[in-house]
C-alpha positions in Angstrom: -9.2 13.7 7.5 -12.1 14.7 9.8 -15.7 14.2 8.7 -18.8 15.1 10.7 -21.4 12.8 10.6 -25.3 14.1 10.3 -25.5 13.5 14.3 -23.0 16.2 14.9 -20.3 13.6 16.0 -16.8 13.8 14.3 -14.9 10.7 13.1 -11.4 10.4 11.6 -10.8 8.5 8.1 -8.5 8.0 5.6 -9.3 9.8 2.3 -9.6 6.1 0.8 -12.2 5.1 3.2 -14.2 8.4 2.8 -14.0 7.7 -1.0 -16.0 4.4 -0.2 -18.3 5.7 2.4 -21.8 4.8 1.4 -24.9 6.1 2.9 -25.6 2.7 4.8 -21.9 3.0 6.1 -23.0 6.3 7.6 -26.2 5.1 9.0 -24.3 2.3 10.6 -21.7 4.6 12.1 -24.5 6.5 13.6 -26.1 3.4 15.1 -23.2 2.3 16.7 -22.7 6.2 18.0 -19.4 5.9 16.8 -17.4 9.3 17.1 -16.8 12.5 19.5 -18.4 15.6 19.5 -15.6 18.1 18.5 -14.6 20.6 21.4 -13.6 23.5 18.8 -14.3 23.9 15.2 -10.6 24.4 14.6 -9.7 20.7 15.8 -6.7 19.8 13.4 -6.5 22.9 11.7 -3.6 24.7 10.2 -4.9 27.9 11.5 -4.5 27.2 15.0 -0.7 26.4 14.9 1.2 29.4 16.2 4.3 28.1 15.8 6.7 29.9 13.2 8.9 28.2 10.7 12.4 27.9 11.4 15.4 29.0 9.0 15.6 25.2 7.9 12.1 24.4 7.4 12.0 27.6 5.2 14.8 26.5 3.3 13.5 23.2 2.7 9.9 24.5 1.6 11.6 26.6 -1.3 11.8 25.9 -4.7 14.9 23.9 -6.1 13.5 23.1 -9.5 15.6 23.7 -12.1 14.6 26.8 -14.8 14.7 25.4 -18.5 15.8 28.1 -21.2 15.6 27.1 -24.6 18.8 27.2 -27.0 16.6 29.1 -29.8 13.9 30.9 -29.6 12.0 29.0 -32.3 8.9 26.9 -31.0 9.3 23.3 -30.6 7.5 21.5 -33.4 8.3 17.8 -32.3 10.2 17.3 -35.6 14.1 16.9 -35.6 15.3 19.9 -37.8 18.6 19.0 -38.0 18.2 15.8 -40.3 18.0 15.8 -43.8 15.3 12.8 -43.9 12.0 13.4 -42.9 10.4 10.1 -43.4 11.3 6.8 -45.1 9.5 6.5 -48.3 6.6 3.8 -48.1 5.2 1.8 -51.0 1.9 2.5 -52.1 0.5 -1.1 -52.0 1.7 -2.5 -48.8 -0.1 -5.6 -49.2 3.4 -6.9 -51.3 5.4 -6.8 -48.3 3.2 -9.0 -46.4 
């Protein structure tokens, strides 16, 4: 990613480096005169890319996910409705088991 320092110079950082950046780090980068001035405000922008996508790239970008259609119109409640037993019977006093 491109990050502009308060002095107007631009540096390249990864997302992790940006998230770890502190005020002291910014002051240090400015003190060592790091970075360059941007020649254009659109440096690295997708707006400047005048190349059209080829048919192969468009096919790759299409959504090929699987569409799920439920077998019934009833909403899923999380319970298995096919089984006869809901839950096993537990004794009232659990201390007798231990």
